[in-house]
N, CA, C and O atoms as a CHARMM CRD file, in Angstrom:
* protein
*
  264
    1    1 MET  N      0.82500  -1.20300   0.00000 PROA 1      0.00000
    2    1 MET  CA     0.00000   0.00000   0.00000 PROA 1      0.00000
    3    1 MET  C      0.85800   1.25300   0.00000 PROA 1      0.00000
    4    1 MET  O      0.51200   2.22400  -0.67200 PROA 1      0.00000
    5    2 ASN  N      1.96800   1.26300   0.73200 PROA 2      0.00000
    6    2 ASN  CA     2.80500   2.45800   0.80100 PROA 2      0.00000
    7    2 ASN  C      3.31400   2.87900  -0.56600 PROA 2      0.00000
    8    2 ASN  O      3.45000   4.07200  -0.84000 PROA 2      0.00000
    9    3 GLU  N      3.59800   1.90200  -1.43200 PROA 3      0.00000
   10    3 GLU  CA     4.07600   2.23400  -2.77100 PROA 3      0.00000
   11    3 GLU  C      3.01200   2.99300  -3.55600 PROA 3      0.00000
   12    3 GLU  O      3.32500   3.90400  -4.32300 PROA 3      0.00000
   13    4 GLU  N      1.76600   2.61300  -3.36100 PROA 4      0.00000
   14    4 GLU  CA     0.66500   3.29900  -4.03600 PROA 4      0.00000
   15    4 GLU  C      0.51400   4.72600  -3.51300 PROA 4      0.00000
   16    4 GLU  O      0.26500   5.64900  -4.28800 PROA 4      0.00000
   17    5 LEU  N      0.66200   4.90600  -2.21600 PROA 5      0.00000
   18    5 LEU  CA     0.55500   6.24400  -1.63700 PROA 5      0.00000
   19    5 LEU  C      1.63700   7.16700  -2.17900 PROA 5      0.00000
   20    5 LEU  O      1.39400   8.35500  -2.39500 PROA 5      0.00000
   21    6 LEU  N      2.82900   6.62600  -2.39800 PROA 6      0.00000
   22    6 LEU  CA     3.93900   7.45300  -2.87800 PROA 6      0.00000
   23    6 LEU  C      3.74200   7.93600  -4.31200 PROA 6      0.00000
   24    6 LEU  O      4.48100   8.80400  -4.77700 PROA 6      0.00000
   25    7 LYS  N      2.76500   7.39200  -5.01000 PROA 7      0.00000
   26    7 LYS  CA     2.46900   7.82600  -6.38200 PROA 7      0.00000
   27    7 LYS  C      1.50700   9.01600  -6.39800 PROA 7      0.00000
   28    7 LYS  O      1.34800   9.67300  -7.42700 PROA 7      0.00000
   29    8 LEU  N      0.87000   9.29300  -5.26400 PROA 8      0.00000
   30    8 LEU  CA    -0.12000  10.37100  -5.19800 PROA 8      0.00000
   31    8 LEU  C      0.54700  11.74200  -5.15500 PROA 8      0.00000
   32    8 LEU  O      1.71800  11.87100  -4.79800 PROA 8      0.00000
   33    9 GLU  N     -0.21600  12.75200  -5.52200 PROA 9      0.00000
   34    9 GLU  CA     0.24900  14.14100  -5.48200 PROA 9      0.00000
   35    9 GLU  C     -0.49500  14.88300  -4.37400 PROA 9      0.00000
   36    9 GLU  O     -1.64900  14.55400  -4.09900 PROA 9      0.00000
   37   10 PRO  N      0.10700  15.84600  -3.74600 PROA 10     0.00000
   38   10 PRO  CA     1.51800  16.24900  -3.86400 PROA 10     0.00000
   39   10 PRO  C      2.42700  15.22600  -3.16800 PROA 10     0.00000
   40   10 PRO  O      2.16400  14.80900  -2.04000 PROA 10     0.00000
   41   11 LYS  N      3.47000  14.84300  -3.84400 PROA 11     0.00000
   42   11 LYS  CA     4.35500  13.77400  -3.38900 PROA 11     0.00000
   43   11 LYS  C      4.91500  14.01200  -1.99200 PROA 11     0.00000
   44   11 LYS  O      4.99400  13.07200  -1.20100 PROA 11     0.00000
   45   12 GLU  N      5.30100  15.22700  -1.67000 PROA 12     0.00000
   46   12 GLU  CA     5.90200  15.51100  -0.36500 PROA 12     0.00000
   47   12 GLU  C      4.92100  15.23400   0.77400 PROA 12     0.00000
   48   12 GLU  O      5.32300  14.73500   1.82600 PROA 12     0.00000
   49   13 VAL  N      3.66800  15.54600   0.58200 PROA 13     0.00000
   50   13 VAL  CA     2.65200  15.28500   1.61400 PROA 13     0.00000
   51   13 VAL  C      2.52200  13.78300   1.83800 PROA 13     0.00000
   52   13 VAL  O      2.51500  13.32600   2.98200 PROA 13     0.00000
   53   14 TRP  N      2.42000  13.02100   0.77200 PROA 14     0.00000
   54   14 TRP  CA     2.22900  11.57500   0.89400 PROA 14     0.00000
   55   14 TRP  C      3.48700  10.88800   1.39300 PROA 14     0.00000
   56   14 TRP  O      3.40100   9.87200   2.08200 PROA 14     0.00000
   57   15 LYS  N      4.65300  11.42300   1.05900 PROA 15     0.00000
   58   15 LYS  CA     5.90200  10.87100   1.59700 PROA 15     0.00000
   59   15 LYS  C      5.89900  11.00100   3.12100 PROA 15     0.00000
   60   15 LYS  O      6.23600  10.05100   3.82700 PROA 15     0.00000
   61   16 ASN  N      5.52500  12.16200   3.62000 PROA 16     0.00000
   62   16 ASN  CA     5.44600  12.37800   5.06900 PROA 16     0.00000
   63   16 ASN  C      4.39500  11.47100   5.70700 PROA 16     0.00000
   64   16 ASN  O      4.61500  10.93600   6.79300 PROA 16     0.00000
   65   17 PHE  N      3.26200  11.29700   5.03900 PROA 17     0.00000
   66   17 PHE  CA     2.21300  10.43200   5.56600 PROA 17     0.00000
   67   17 PHE  C      2.70800   8.99400   5.69200 PROA 17     0.00000
   68   17 PHE  O      2.45100   8.33700   6.70100 PROA 17     0.00000
   69   18 VAL  N      3.41200   8.50500   4.68200 PROA 18     0.00000
   70   18 VAL  CA     3.95600   7.13900   4.72300 PROA 18     0.00000
   71   18 VAL  C      4.92000   6.99500   5.89800 PROA 18     0.00000
   72   18 VAL  O      4.89400   5.98200   6.59700 PROA 18     0.00000
   73   19 GLU  N      5.76500   7.99400   6.12200 PROA 19     0.00000
   74   19 GLU  CA     6.69300   7.94400   7.26600 PROA 19     0.00000
   75   19 GLU  C      5.92800   7.86000   8.58500 PROA 19     0.00000
   76   19 GLU  O      6.32200   7.12800   9.49300 PROA 19     0.00000
   77   20 LEU  N      4.84100   8.60700   8.68600 PROA 20     0.00000
   78   20 LEU  CA     4.01400   8.56200   9.90200 PROA 20     0.00000
   79   20 LEU  C      3.42300   7.17900  10.12900 PROA 20     0.00000
   80   20 LEU  O      3.33200   6.72100  11.26900 PROA 20     0.00000
   81   21 THR  N      3.02100   6.51200   9.05300 PROA 21     0.00000
   82   21 THR  CA     2.38900   5.20200   9.20900 PROA 21     0.00000
   83   21 THR  C      3.35800   4.14200   9.72000 PROA 21     0.00000
   84   21 THR  O      2.92600   3.09900  10.21200 PROA 21     0.00000
   85   22 LYS  N      4.65700   4.39200   9.61100 PROA 22     0.00000
   86   22 LYS  CA     5.66800   3.42300  10.04500 PROA 22     0.00000
   87   22 LYS  C      5.93800   3.47400  11.54700 PROA 22     0.00000
   88   22 LYS  O      6.59800   2.58700  12.08600 PROA 22     0.00000
   89   23 ILE  N      5.43500   4.50000  12.22300 PROA 23     0.00000
   90   23 ILE  CA     5.75100   4.70700  13.63700 PROA 23     0.00000
   91   23 ILE  C      4.66200   4.09700  14.51600 PROA 23     0.00000
   92   23 ILE  O      3.50000   4.49600  14.42800 PROA 23     0.00000
   93   24 PRO  N      5.03000   3.12400  15.36800 PROA 24     0.00000
   94   24 PRO  CA     4.03000   2.54900  16.27400 PROA 24     0.00000
   95   24 PRO  C      3.53400   3.62000  17.25500 PROA 24     0.00000
   96   24 PRO  O      4.32500   4.41300  17.76600 PROA 24     0.00000
   97   25 ARG  N      2.24000   3.63500  17.51000 PROA 25     0.00000
   98   25 ARG  CA     1.68600   4.63900  18.42200 PROA 25     0.00000
   99   25 ARG  C      0.42700   4.13100  19.11000 PROA 25     0.00000
  100   25 ARG  O     -0.64400   4.72100  18.97200 PROA 25     0.00000
  101   26 PRO  N      0.56000   3.03100  19.85200 PROA 26     0.00000
  102   26 PRO  CA    -0.61600   2.53600  20.58300 PROA 26     0.00000
  103   26 PRO  C     -1.03200   3.55200  21.65500 PROA 26     0.00000
  104   26 PRO  O     -0.23500   4.38800  22.08300 PROA 26     0.00000
  105   27 SER  N     -2.26300   3.46100  22.06500 PROA 27     0.00000
  106   27 SER  CA    -2.79500   4.36600  23.07400 PROA 27     0.00000
  107   27 SER  C     -1.91500   4.38300  24.32300 PROA 27     0.00000
  108   27 SER  O     -1.49000   3.33900  24.81700 PROA 27     0.00000
  109   28 LYS  N     -1.65800   5.57000  24.80900 PROA 28     0.00000
  110   28 LYS  CA    -0.84500   5.82800  26.01100 PROA 28     0.00000
  111   28 LYS  C      0.64900   5.57900  25.79200 PROA 28     0.00000
  112   28 LYS  O      1.43200   5.64200  26.74100 PROA 28     0.00000
  113   29 LYS  N      1.04800   5.29800  24.55000 PROA 29     0.00000
  114   29 LYS  CA     2.46300   5.07100  24.24000 PROA 29     0.00000
  115   29 LYS  C      2.82900   5.82700  22.97300 PROA 29     0.00000
  116   29 LYS  O      3.31100   5.24400  22.00100 PROA 29     0.00000
  117   30 GLU  N      2.59400   7.13000  23.00000 PROA 30     0.00000
  118   30 GLU  CA     2.77700   7.95300  21.80600 PROA 30     0.00000
  119   30 GLU  C      4.11700   8.66300  21.75000 PROA 30     0.00000
  120   30 GLU  O      4.30000   9.53600  20.90200 PROA 30     0.00000
  121   31 ALA  N      5.05600   8.32500  22.61500 PROA 31     0.00000
  122   31 ALA  CA     6.32600   9.06100  22.68900 PROA 31     0.00000
  123   31 ALA  C      7.07000   9.10500  21.35100 PROA 31     0.00000
  124   31 ALA  O      7.63600  10.14000  20.99900 PROA 31     0.00000
  125   32 GLN  N      7.07500   8.00100  20.60300 PROA 32     0.00000
  126   32 GLN  CA     7.80200   7.97900  19.32700 PROA 32     0.00000
  127   32 GLN  C      7.20000   8.93500  18.30400 PROA 32     0.00000
  128   32 GLN  O      7.93000   9.63700  17.60500 PROA 32     0.00000
  129   33 ILE  N      5.88100   8.96600  18.21500 PROA 33     0.00000
  130   33 ILE  CA     5.24800   9.84500  17.22900 PROA 33     0.00000
  131   33 ILE  C      5.37600  11.30500  17.64700 PROA 33     0.00000
  132   33 ILE  O      5.50800  12.18400  16.79600 PROA 33     0.00000
  133   34 ILE  N      5.33900  11.56500  18.94300 PROA 34     0.00000
  134   34 ILE  CA     5.53600  12.93400  19.43600 PROA 34     0.00000
  135   34 ILE  C      6.92900  13.41500  19.06600 PROA 34     0.00000
  136   34 ILE  O      7.08500  14.53100  18.57100 PROA 34     0.00000
  137   35 LYS  N      7.94000  12.59200  19.29900 PROA 35     0.00000
  138   35 LYS  CA     9.31800  12.95900  18.97000 PROA 35     0.00000
  139   35 LYS  C      9.48300  13.15800  17.46700 PROA 35     0.00000
  140   35 LYS  O     10.16200  14.08900  17.03300 PROA 35     0.00000
  141   36 PHE  N      8.86100  12.28500  16.66800 PROA 36     0.00000
  142   36 PHE  CA     8.91400  12.42200  15.21800 PROA 36     0.00000
  143   36 PHE  C      8.37900  13.78800  14.79000 PROA 36     0.00000
  144   36 PHE  O      9.00700  14.48200  13.99100 PROA 36     0.00000
  145   37 MET  N      7.21900  14.16900  15.32200 PROA 37     0.00000
  146   37 MET  CA     6.60800  15.44100  14.93000 PROA 37     0.00000
  147   37 MET  C      7.43400  16.63100  15.40400 PROA 37     0.00000
  148   37 MET  O      7.57800  17.61300  14.67600 PROA 37     0.00000
  149   38 GLU  N      7.98400  16.55200  16.62800 PROA 38     0.00000
  150   38 GLU  CA     8.84000  17.63500  17.12100 PROA 38     0.00000
  151   38 GLU  C     10.07700  17.78000  16.23200 PROA 38     0.00000
  152   38 GLU  O     10.45000  18.89500  15.86800 PROA 38     0.00000
  153   39 ASN  N     10.70700  16.66900  15.88500 PROA 39     0.00000
  154   39 ASN  CA    11.88500  16.70700  15.01100 PROA 39     0.00000
  155   39 ASN  C     11.53400  17.23700  13.63300 PROA 39     0.00000
  156   39 ASN  O     12.28800  18.01500  13.04900 PROA 39     0.00000
  157   40 TRP  N     10.38800  16.81400  13.11200 PROA 40     0.00000
  158   40 TRP  CA     9.93600  17.26600  11.79500 PROA 40     0.00000
  159   40 TRP  C      9.82300  18.79000  11.77200 PROA 40     0.00000
  160   40 TRP  O     10.28500  19.44200  10.83600 PROA 40     0.00000
  161   41 ALA  N      9.20800  19.34600  12.80600 PROA 41     0.00000
  162   41 ALA  CA     9.05400  20.80200  12.89200 PROA 41     0.00000
  163   41 ALA  C     10.41300  21.49100  13.03800 PROA 41     0.00000
  164   41 ALA  O     10.67700  22.49100  12.37100 PROA 41     0.00000
  165   42 GLU  N     11.26900  20.96200  13.90400 PROA 42     0.00000
  166   42 GLU  CA    12.58800  21.56300  14.11900 PROA 42     0.00000
  167   42 GLU  C     13.42500  21.55800  12.84800 PROA 42     0.00000
  168   42 GLU  O     14.09200  22.54700  12.54600 PROA 42     0.00000
  169   43 GLU  N     13.39900  20.46400  12.10300 PROA 43     0.00000
  170   43 GLU  CA    14.16100  20.36700  10.85600 PROA 43     0.00000
  171   43 GLU  C     13.73300  21.41900   9.84300 PROA 43     0.00000
  172   43 GLU  O     14.51600  21.79700   8.97200 PROA 43     0.00000
  173   44 ARG  N     12.52200  21.88500   9.94900 PROA 44     0.00000
  174   44 ARG  CA    11.98900  22.88300   9.01300 PROA 44     0.00000
  175   44 ARG  C     11.97200  24.28800   9.60500 PROA 44     0.00000
  176   44 ARG  O     11.47900  25.22800   8.98200 PROA 44     0.00000
  177   45 GLY  N     12.51300  24.41900  10.81000 PROA 45     0.00000
  178   45 GLY  CA    12.57100  25.72600  11.45600 PROA 45     0.00000
  179   45 GLY  C     11.20100  26.26400  11.83400 PROA 45     0.00000
  180   45 GLY  O     10.99300  27.47700  11.86400 PROA 45     0.00000
  181   46 LEU  N     10.26700  25.37000  12.12200 PROA 46     0.00000
  182   46 LEU  CA     8.91600  25.79400  12.45700 PROA 46     0.00000
  183   46 LEU  C      8.72100  25.83700  13.97000 PROA 46     0.00000
  184   46 LEU  O      9.22000  24.98500  14.70500 PROA 46     0.00000
  185   47 GLU  N      7.99300  26.83800  14.40500 PROA 47     0.00000
  186   47 GLU  CA     7.65500  26.94600  15.81800 PROA 47     0.00000
  187   47 GLU  C      6.71400  25.80200  16.18600 PROA 47     0.00000
  188   47 GLU  O      5.79000  25.48000  15.43900 PROA 47     0.00000
  189   48 HSD  N      6.95900  25.19500  17.33800 PROA 48     0.00000
  190   48 HSD  CA     6.08800  24.10500  17.77100 PROA 48     0.00000
  191   48 HSD  C      6.07200  24.02400  19.29100 PROA 48     0.00000
  192   48 HSD  O      6.98100  24.50500  19.96700 PROA 48     0.00000
  193   49 LEU  N      5.03300  23.41200  19.80300 PROA 49     0.00000
  194   49 LEU  CA     4.95600  23.16600  21.23400 PROA 49     0.00000
  195   49 LEU  C      4.20900  21.86000  21.45800 PROA 49     0.00000
  196   49 LEU  O      3.37600  21.45100  20.64900 PROA 49     0.00000
  197   50 THR  N      4.52300  21.22700  22.55800 PROA 50     0.00000
  198   50 THR  CA     3.85700  19.99200  22.94300 PROA 50     0.00000
  199   50 THR  C      3.19900  20.24200  24.29500 PROA 50     0.00000
  200   50 THR  O      3.86600  20.62200  25.25700 PROA 50     0.00000
  201   51 ASP  N      1.89400  20.03000  24.36300 PROA 51     0.00000
  202   51 ASP  CA     1.19500  20.29600  25.61500 PROA 51     0.00000
  203   51 ASP  C      1.33500  19.13000  26.59000 PROA 51     0.00000
  204   51 ASP  O      1.98500  18.12800  26.29300 PROA 51     0.00000
  205   52 GLU  N      0.71300  19.28000  27.75700 PROA 52     0.00000
  206   52 GLU  CA     0.88100  18.31200  28.83600 PROA 52     0.00000
  207   52 GLU  C      0.30600  16.93100  28.52200 PROA 52     0.00000
  208   52 GLU  O      0.65900  15.95700  29.18600 PROA 52     0.00000
  209   53 ILE  N     -0.56700  16.82900  27.52700 PROA 53     0.00000
  210   53 ILE  CA    -1.11000  15.50300  27.19500 PROA 53     0.00000
  211   53 ILE  C     -0.53100  14.94200  25.89400 PROA 53     0.00000
  212   53 ILE  O     -0.95700  13.88700  25.42400 PROA 53     0.00000
  213   54 GLY  N      0.44200  15.65500  25.31500 PROA 54     0.00000
  214   54 GLY  CA     1.15000  15.12200  24.15300 PROA 54     0.00000
  215   54 GLY  C      0.70500  15.62100  22.79800 PROA 54     0.00000
  216   54 GLY  O      1.18400  15.12700  21.77800 PROA 54     0.00000
  217   55 ASN  N     -0.20600  16.59700  22.75500 PROA 55     0.00000
  218   55 ASN  CA    -0.56300  17.18900  21.46700 PROA 55     0.00000
  219   55 ASN  C      0.60600  18.02600  20.97700 PROA 55     0.00000
  220   55 ASN  O      1.14300  18.85200  21.71600 PROA 55     0.00000
  221   56 VAL  N      0.99700  17.80900  19.73200 PROA 56     0.00000
  222   56 VAL  CA     2.07100  18.60200  19.13400 PROA 56     0.00000
  223   56 VAL  C      1.41500  19.62200  18.21400 PROA 56     0.00000
  224   56 VAL  O      0.67700  19.26300  17.29700 PROA 56     0.00000
  225   57 ILE  N      1.68800  20.88600  18.46600 PROA 57     0.00000
  226   57 ILE  CA     1.12400  21.97600  17.68100 PROA 57     0.00000
  227   57 ILE  C      2.26600  22.62800  16.91900 PROA 57     0.00000
  228   57 ILE  O      3.23400  23.09600  17.51700 PROA 57     0.00000
  229   58 VAL  N      2.15000  22.65600  15.59700 PROA 58     0.00000
  230   58 VAL  CA     3.18200  23.23600  14.73800 PROA 58     0.00000
  231   58 VAL  C      2.58800  24.47800  14.09600 PROA 58     0.00000
  232   58 VAL  O      1.48700  24.44500  13.54600 PROA 58     0.00000
  233   59 LYS  N      3.33500  25.57900  14.17300 PROA 59     0.00000
  234   59 LYS  CA     2.86900  26.83900  13.59200 PROA 59     0.00000
  235   59 LYS  C      3.76300  27.20500  12.40600 PROA 59     0.00000
  236   59 LYS  O      4.99000  27.17400  12.50200 PROA 59     0.00000
  237   60 LYS  N      3.12500  27.55100  11.29200 PROA 60     0.00000
  238   60 LYS  CA     3.86200  27.97900  10.10700 PROA 60     0.00000
  239   60 LYS  C      3.28300  29.30500   9.65700 PROA 60     0.00000
  240   60 LYS  O      2.07800  29.41700   9.42800 PROA 60     0.00000
  241   61 PRO  N      4.13000  30.30000   9.53100 PROA 61     0.00000
  242   61 PRO  CA     3.62400  31.60500   9.08300 PROA 61     0.00000
  243   61 PRO  C      3.05100  31.50000   7.65700 PROA 61     0.00000
  244   61 PRO  O      3.44900  30.64800   6.86200 PROA 61     0.00000
  245   62 ALA  N      2.11500  32.38700   7.37400 PROA 62     0.00000
  246   62 ALA  CA     1.54400  32.43500   6.01800 PROA 62     0.00000
  247   62 ALA  C      2.60900  32.85500   5.01100 PROA 62     0.00000
  248   62 ALA  O      3.57000  33.54300   5.35400 PROA 62     0.00000
  249   63 THR  N      2.42400  32.43600   3.78400 PROA 63     0.00000
  250   63 THR  CA     3.30300  32.87000   2.70800 PROA 63     0.00000
  251   63 THR  C      3.11100  34.37500   2.51500 PROA 63     0.00000
  252   63 THR  O      1.98700  34.87400   2.56600 PROA 63     0.00000
  253   64 LYS  N      4.20500  35.08500   2.29600 PROA 64     0.00000
  254   64 LYS  CA     4.13100  36.53500   2.12300 PROA 64     0.00000
  255   64 LYS  C      3.10600  36.89600   1.05800 PROA 64     0.00000
  256   64 LYS  O      3.10700  36.33300  -0.03600 PROA 64     0.00000
  257   65 GLY  N      2.23600  37.83500   1.38700 PROA 65     0.00000
  258   65 GLY  CA     1.20200  38.26400   0.47000 PROA 65     0.00000
  259   65 GLY  C     -0.13000  37.54100   0.62500 PROA 65     0.00000
  260   65 GLY  O     -1.09400  37.85700  -0.07100 PROA 65     0.00000
  261   66 TYR  N     -0.18500  36.58100   1.52800 PROA 66     0.00000
  262   66 TYR  CA    -1.41400  35.81100   1.73300 PROA 66     0.00000
  263   66 TYR  C     -1.92800  35.95900   3.13000 PROA 66     0.00000
  264   66 TYR  O     -2.95600  35.37700   3.47400 PROA 66     0.00000
């Protein structure tokens, strides 16, 4: 199935989605996915925060002129 997803557009979105599907995240054991999302935001220089229950919030400024 992942190979089929990688054929979809926009490719970058589906590539990221496939990476997310590879990370185990059973209920109450979300540490790996939280770290993945924090790293993803940091690698792109995006502001992010993780709240006390593990929600990761990523903020991206609007494109200039929009």
